[in-house]
N, CA, C and O atoms as a GROMACS GRO file, in nm:
protein
  296
    1MET      N    1  -0.193  -3.168   1.076
    1MET     CA    2  -0.318  -3.141   0.998
    1MET      C    3  -0.396  -3.061   1.058
    1MET      O    4  -0.416  -3.071   1.179
    2ILE      N    5  -0.454  -2.966   0.978
    2ILE     CA    6  -0.579  -2.851   1.041
    2ILE      C    7  -0.680  -2.861   0.938
    2ILE      O    8  -0.657  -2.832   0.820
    3VAL      N    9  -0.774  -2.894   0.973
    3VAL     CA   10  -0.919  -2.918   0.895
    3VAL      C   11  -0.985  -2.785   0.939
    3VAL      O   12  -0.985  -2.746   1.056
    4THR      N   13  -1.048  -2.711   0.820
    4THR     CA   14  -1.146  -2.622   0.825
    4THR      C   15  -1.269  -2.664   0.756
    4THR      O   16  -1.271  -2.699   0.638
    5LYS      N   17  -1.385  -2.660   0.846
    5LYS     CA   18  -1.542  -2.701   0.798
    5LYS      C   19  -1.590  -2.577   0.743
    5LYS      O   20  -1.560  -2.473   0.802
    6ALA      N   21  -1.664  -2.570   0.634
    6ALA     CA   22  -1.777  -2.488   0.617
    6ALA      C   23  -1.899  -2.586   0.622
    6ALA      O   24  -1.903  -2.707   0.600
    7TRP      N   25  -2.008  -2.485   0.664
    7TRP     CA   26  -2.115  -2.547   0.663
    7TRP      C   27  -2.233  -2.535   0.537
    7TRP      O   28  -2.347  -2.580   0.533
    8ASN      N   29  -2.161  -2.460   0.444
    8ASN     CA   30  -2.224  -2.449   0.302
    8ASN      C   31  -2.149  -2.432   0.184
    8ASN      O   32  -2.029  -2.449   0.202
    9GLY      N   33  -2.187  -2.398   0.050
    9GLY     CA   34  -2.107  -2.404  -0.038
    9GLY      C   35  -2.047  -2.221  -0.029
    9GLY      O   36  -1.930  -2.187  -0.047
   10ARG      N   37  -2.164  -2.129   0.002
   10ARG     CA   38  -2.127  -1.985   0.015
   10ARG      C   39  -2.006  -1.961   0.162
   10ARG      O   40  -1.922  -1.872   0.167
   11GLU      N   41  -2.026  -2.063   0.267
   11GLU     CA   42  -1.951  -2.035   0.321
   11GLU      C   43  -1.783  -2.112   0.300
   11GLU      O   44  -1.695  -2.086   0.381
   12ALA      N   45  -1.766  -2.182   0.213
   12ALA     CA   46  -1.637  -2.222   0.163
   12ALA      C   47  -1.585  -2.152   0.076
   12ALA      O   48  -1.463  -2.166   0.083
   13VAL      N   49  -1.625  -2.052  -0.038
   13VAL     CA   50  -1.584  -2.000  -0.082
   13VAL      C   51  -1.556  -1.889  -0.038
   13VAL      O   52  -1.448  -1.853  -0.086
   14GLU      N   53  -1.626  -1.773   0.072
   14GLU     CA   54  -1.556  -1.705   0.163
   14GLU      C   55  -1.453  -1.757   0.266
   14GLU      O   56  -1.347  -1.705   0.300
   15ILE      N   57  -1.498  -1.850   0.298
   15ILE     CA   58  -1.326  -1.915   0.388
   15ILE      C   59  -1.196  -1.899   0.309
   15ILE      O   60  -1.093  -1.843   0.345
   16PHE      N   61  -1.226  -1.968   0.181
   16PHE     CA   62  -1.106  -1.997   0.109
   16PHE      C   63  -1.055  -1.832   0.055
   16PHE      O   64  -0.941  -1.795   0.026
   17GLU      N   65  -1.185  -1.753   0.053
   17GLU     CA   66  -1.088  -1.603  -0.050
   17GLU      C   67  -1.071  -1.538   0.100
   17GLU      O   68  -1.057  -1.416   0.086
   18ASN      N   69  -1.068  -1.564   0.189
   18ASN     CA   70  -1.010  -1.509   0.330
   18ASN      C   71  -0.904  -1.557   0.391
   18ASN      O   72  -0.858  -1.521   0.499
   19SER      N   73  -0.854  -1.670   0.293
   19SER     CA   74  -0.757  -1.736   0.358
   19SER      C   75  -0.586  -1.675   0.292
   19SER      O   76  -0.564  -1.660   0.172
   20GLU      N   77  -0.503  -1.654   0.380
   20GLU     CA   78  -0.371  -1.645   0.290
   20GLU      C   79  -0.343  -1.746   0.193
   20GLU      O   80  -0.353  -1.868   0.208
   21PRO      N   81  -0.304  -1.680   0.085
   21PRO     CA   82  -0.274  -1.802  -0.044
   21PRO      C   83  -0.168  -1.880  -0.024
   21PRO      O   84  -0.056  -1.842   0.010
   22GLY      N   85  -0.218  -2.040  -0.055
   22GLY     CA   86  -0.125  -2.135  -0.014
   22GLY      C   87  -0.140  -2.197   0.115
   22GLY      O   88  -0.093  -2.307   0.147
   23TYR      N   89  -0.216  -2.114   0.194
   23TYR     CA   90  -0.281  -2.165   0.322
   23TYR      C   91  -0.358  -2.315   0.331
   23TYR      O   92  -0.359  -2.365   0.443
   24PHE      N   93  -0.423  -2.391   0.223
   24PHE     CA   94  -0.502  -2.480   0.203
   24PHE      C   95  -0.397  -2.599   0.099
   24PHE      O   96  -0.350  -2.571  -0.011
   25ASP      N   97  -0.386  -2.679   0.143
   25ASP     CA   98  -0.325  -2.774   0.062
   25ASP      C   99  -0.451  -2.892  -0.068
   25ASP      O  100  -0.428  -2.964  -0.166
   26VAL      N  101  -0.546  -2.862  -0.011
   26VAL     CA  102  -0.678  -2.961  -0.075
   26VAL      C  103  -0.797  -2.930  -0.035
   26VAL      O  104  -0.803  -2.912   0.086
   27ILE      N  105  -0.917  -2.915  -0.104
   27ILE     CA  106  -1.043  -2.886  -0.054
   27ILE      C  107  -1.098  -2.995  -0.101
   27ILE      O  108  -1.086  -3.029  -0.219
   28LEU      N  109  -1.190  -3.088   0.023
   28LEU     CA  110  -1.292  -3.184  -0.011
   28LEU      C  111  -1.414  -3.097  -0.036
   28LEU      O  112  -1.445  -3.011   0.046
   29MET      N  113  -1.480  -3.116  -0.137
   29MET     CA  114  -1.624  -3.040  -0.157
   29MET      C  115  -1.731  -3.129  -0.156
   29MET      O  116  -1.736  -3.241  -0.206
   30ASN      N  117  -1.813  -3.069  -0.097
   30ASN     CA  118  -1.932  -3.179  -0.082
   30ASN      C  119  -2.041  -3.154  -0.190
   30ASN      O  120  -2.087  -3.040  -0.180
   31LEU      N  121  -2.082  -3.210  -0.267
   31LEU     CA  122  -2.176  -3.175  -0.417
   31LEU      C  123  -2.296  -3.134  -0.364
   31LEU      O  124  -2.347  -3.042  -0.428
   32MET      N  125  -2.364  -3.173  -0.260
   32MET     CA  126  -2.522  -3.127  -0.217
   32MET      C  127  -2.455  -3.078  -0.076
   32MET      O  128  -2.398  -3.140   0.014
   33MET      N  129  -2.486  -2.942  -0.096
   33MET     CA  130  -2.449  -2.866   0.020
   33MET      C  131  -2.574  -2.723   0.042
   33MET      O  132  -2.606  -2.671  -0.065
   34PRO      N  133  -2.634  -2.670   0.156
   34PRO     CA  134  -2.714  -2.593   0.134
   34PRO      C  135  -2.700  -2.450   0.082
   34PRO      O  136  -2.585  -2.430   0.122
   35LYS      N  137  -2.737  -2.332   0.019
   35LYS     CA  138  -2.714  -2.212   0.000
   35LYS      C  139  -2.635  -2.240  -0.143
   35LYS      O  140  -2.690  -2.176  -0.233
   36MET      N  141  -2.529  -2.313  -0.186
   36MET     CA  142  -2.490  -2.337  -0.289
   36MET      C  143  -2.400  -2.459  -0.290
   36MET      O  144  -2.321  -2.487  -0.199
   37GLY      N  145  -2.416  -2.523  -0.392
   37GLY     CA  146  -2.365  -2.627  -0.413
   37GLY      C  147  -2.222  -2.641  -0.422
   37GLY      O  148  -2.155  -2.537  -0.418
   38GLY      N  149  -2.152  -2.776  -0.435
   38GLY     CA  150  -2.039  -2.783  -0.453
   38GLY      C  151  -1.980  -2.760  -0.605
   38GLY      O  152  -1.872  -2.715  -0.642
   39LEU      N  153  -2.065  -2.797  -0.661
   39LEU     CA  154  -2.000  -2.749  -0.830
   39LEU      C  155  -1.990  -2.588  -0.860
   39LEU      O  156  -1.908  -2.536  -0.936
   40GLU      N  157  -2.105  -2.513  -0.775
   40GLU     CA  158  -2.107  -2.366  -0.779
   40GLU      C  159  -1.993  -2.340  -0.733
   40GLU      O  160  -1.912  -2.273  -0.796
   41ALA      N  161  -1.968  -2.392  -0.610
   41ALA     CA  162  -1.869  -2.322  -0.494
   41ALA      C  163  -1.717  -2.356  -0.571
   41ALA      O  164  -1.637  -2.284  -0.511
   42THR      N  165  -1.650  -2.427  -0.667
   42THR     CA  166  -1.568  -2.492  -0.709
   42THR      C  167  -1.559  -2.402  -0.813
   42THR      O  168  -1.445  -2.357  -0.821
   43ARG      N  169  -1.651  -2.349  -0.914
   43ARG     CA  170  -1.680  -2.274  -1.023
   43ARG      C  171  -1.603  -2.125  -0.939
   43ARG      O  172  -1.500  -2.078  -0.987
   44ARG      N  173  -1.653  -2.075  -0.839
   44ARG     CA  174  -1.618  -1.940  -0.760
   44ARG      C  175  -1.497  -1.954  -0.734
   44ARG      O  176  -1.424  -1.858  -0.759
   45ILE      N  177  -1.447  -2.062  -0.684
   45ILE     CA  178  -1.311  -2.048  -0.632
   45ILE      C  179  -1.209  -2.072  -0.748
   45ILE      O  180  -1.108  -2.002  -0.744
   46ARG      N  181  -1.223  -2.176  -0.866
   46ARG     CA  182  -1.132  -2.132  -0.966
   46ARG      C  183  -1.150  -2.019  -1.033
   46ARG      O  184  -1.046  -1.984  -1.091
   47LYS      N  185  -1.248  -1.943  -1.049
   47LYS     CA  186  -1.237  -1.832  -1.108
   47LYS      C  187  -1.159  -1.670  -1.020
   47LYS      O  188  -1.120  -1.563  -1.068
   48MET      N  189  -1.162  -1.719  -0.884
   48MET     CA  190  -1.063  -1.613  -0.815
   48MET      C  191  -0.941  -1.558  -0.884
   48MET      O  192  -0.883  -1.632  -0.964
   49ASP      N  193  -0.901  -1.442  -0.862
   49ASP     CA  194  -0.776  -1.383  -0.903
   49ASP      C  195  -0.658  -1.400  -0.846
   49ASP      O  196  -0.579  -1.307  -0.830
   50ARG      N  197  -0.631  -1.550  -0.801
   50ARG     CA  198  -0.536  -1.596  -0.727
   50ARG      C  199  -0.478  -1.702  -0.783
   50ARG      O  200  -0.558  -1.780  -0.834
   51GLU      N  201  -0.323  -1.742  -0.793
   51GLU     CA  202  -0.271  -1.826  -0.820
   51GLU      C  203  -0.316  -1.968  -0.780
   51GLU      O  204  -0.329  -2.052  -0.869
   52ASP      N  205  -0.342  -2.000  -0.645
   52ASP     CA  206  -0.381  -2.107  -0.539
   52ASP      C  207  -0.499  -2.117  -0.586
   52ASP      O  208  -0.511  -2.238  -0.604
   53ALA      N  209  -0.620  -2.055  -0.626
   53ALA     CA  210  -0.750  -2.081  -0.685
   53ALA      C  211  -0.730  -2.186  -0.794
   53ALA      O  212  -0.808  -2.281  -0.794
   54LYS      N  213  -0.632  -2.180  -0.887
   54LYS     CA  214  -0.625  -2.228  -1.009
   54LYS      C  215  -0.558  -2.350  -0.997
   54LYS      O  216  -0.566  -2.420  -1.097
   55SER      N  217  -0.482  -2.404  -0.885
   55SER     CA  218  -0.422  -2.498  -0.882
   55SER      C  219  -0.462  -2.587  -0.809
   55SER      O  220  -0.438  -2.705  -0.834
   56ILE      N  221  -0.543  -2.542  -0.688
   56ILE     CA  222  -0.537  -2.639  -0.548
   56ILE      C  223  -0.611  -2.759  -0.616
   56ILE      O  224  -0.674  -2.738  -0.720
   57PRO      N  225  -0.605  -2.882  -0.562
   57PRO     CA  226  -0.663  -2.979  -0.592
   57PRO      C  227  -0.832  -3.005  -0.493
   57PRO      O  228  -0.848  -3.019  -0.371
   58ILE      N  229  -0.916  -3.004  -0.586
   58ILE     CA  230  -1.068  -3.017  -0.554
   58ILE      C  231  -1.131  -3.111  -0.561
   58ILE      O  232  -1.173  -3.136  -0.674
   59ASP      N  233  -1.166  -3.205  -0.452
   59ASP     CA  234  -1.216  -3.332  -0.476
   59ASP      C  235  -1.353  -3.326  -0.415
   59ASP      O  236  -1.376  -3.317  -0.294
   60ILE      N  237  -1.447  -3.331  -0.518
   60ILE     CA  238  -1.565  -3.297  -0.479
   60ILE      C  239  -1.659  -3.485  -0.479
   60ILE      O  240  -1.646  -3.579  -0.558
   61LYS      N  241  -1.737  -3.469  -0.366
   61LYS     CA  242  -1.785  -3.588  -0.344
   61LYS      C  243  -1.932  -3.548  -0.294
   61LYS      O  244  -1.971  -3.436  -0.261
   62THR      N  245  -1.998  -3.660  -0.298
   62THR     CA  246  -2.133  -3.677  -0.199
   62THR      C  247  -2.147  -3.702  -0.072
   62THR      O  248  -2.072  -3.797  -0.057
   63ILE      N  249  -2.183  -3.684   0.006
   63ILE     CA  250  -2.216  -3.740   0.162
   63ILE      C  251  -2.196  -3.885   0.147
   63ILE      O  252  -2.112  -3.953   0.206
   64LEU      N  253  -2.301  -3.933   0.042
   64LEU     CA  254  -2.333  -4.085   0.044
   64LEU      C  255  -2.242  -4.159  -0.004
   64LEU      O  256  -2.249  -4.278   0.026
   65ALA      N  257  -2.133  -4.115  -0.088
   65ALA     CA  258  -2.051  -4.180  -0.140
   65ALA      C  259  -1.931  -4.189  -0.019
   65ALA      O  260  -1.878  -4.300  -0.007
   66VAL      N  261  -1.886  -4.081   0.069
   66VAL     CA  262  -1.798  -4.043   0.177
   66VAL      C  263  -1.838  -4.162   0.266
   66VAL      O  264  -1.753  -4.237   0.314
   67PHE      N  265  -1.996  -4.181   0.291
   67PHE     CA  266  -2.049  -4.272   0.393
   67PHE      C  267  -2.019  -4.387   0.341
   67PHE      O  268  -2.000  -4.476   0.423
   68ASP      N  269  -2.007  -4.416   0.220
   68ASP     CA  270  -1.974  -4.563   0.146
   68ASP      C  271  -1.858  -4.580   0.187
   68ASP      O  272  -1.830  -4.683   0.248
   69GLN      N  273  -1.767  -4.484   0.164
   69GLN     CA  274  -1.614  -4.545   0.180
   69GLN      C  275  -1.597  -4.549   0.324
   69GLN      O  276  -1.533  -4.649   0.357
   70VAL      N  277  -1.632  -4.478   0.420
   70VAL     CA  278  -1.589  -4.503   0.561
   70VAL      C  279  -1.679  -4.618   0.613
   70VAL      O  280  -1.631  -4.676   0.710
   71PHE      N  281  -1.790  -4.659   0.572
   71PHE     CA  282  -1.864  -4.775   0.628
   71PHE      C  283  -1.866  -4.902   0.537
   71PHE      O  284  -1.884  -5.013   0.587
   72GLY      N  285  -1.848  -4.887   0.416
   72GLY     CA  286  -1.817  -4.953   0.340
   72GLY      C  287  -1.958  -5.038   0.306
   72GLY      O  288  -1.959  -5.161   0.299
   73THR      N  289  -2.059  -4.965   0.290
   73THR     CA  290  -2.199  -4.994   0.266
   73THR      C  291  -2.277  -5.048   0.159
   73THR      O  292  -2.397  -5.076   0.158
   74SER      N  293  -2.177  -5.062   0.057
   74SER     CA  294  -2.267  -5.098  -0.064
   74SER      C  295  -2.196  -5.214  -0.102
   74SER      O  296  -2.233  -5.280  -0.200
   0.00000   0.00000   0.00000
């Protein structure tokens, strides 16, 4: 498994846009990111003129939800 990390929503869009079609199997998107939020980044990816942009699973979470899943804090 290869994991690619983006530090903000704008970078996430750029990374996907510059990847080969079909390179990514799934996108894990943080809802609250600097420069561009996860919802806007998801919208921009879905609007790209590539077949995989329309079909790739995108799982949107907040970092708090991920923290809770990992550490069972609730």
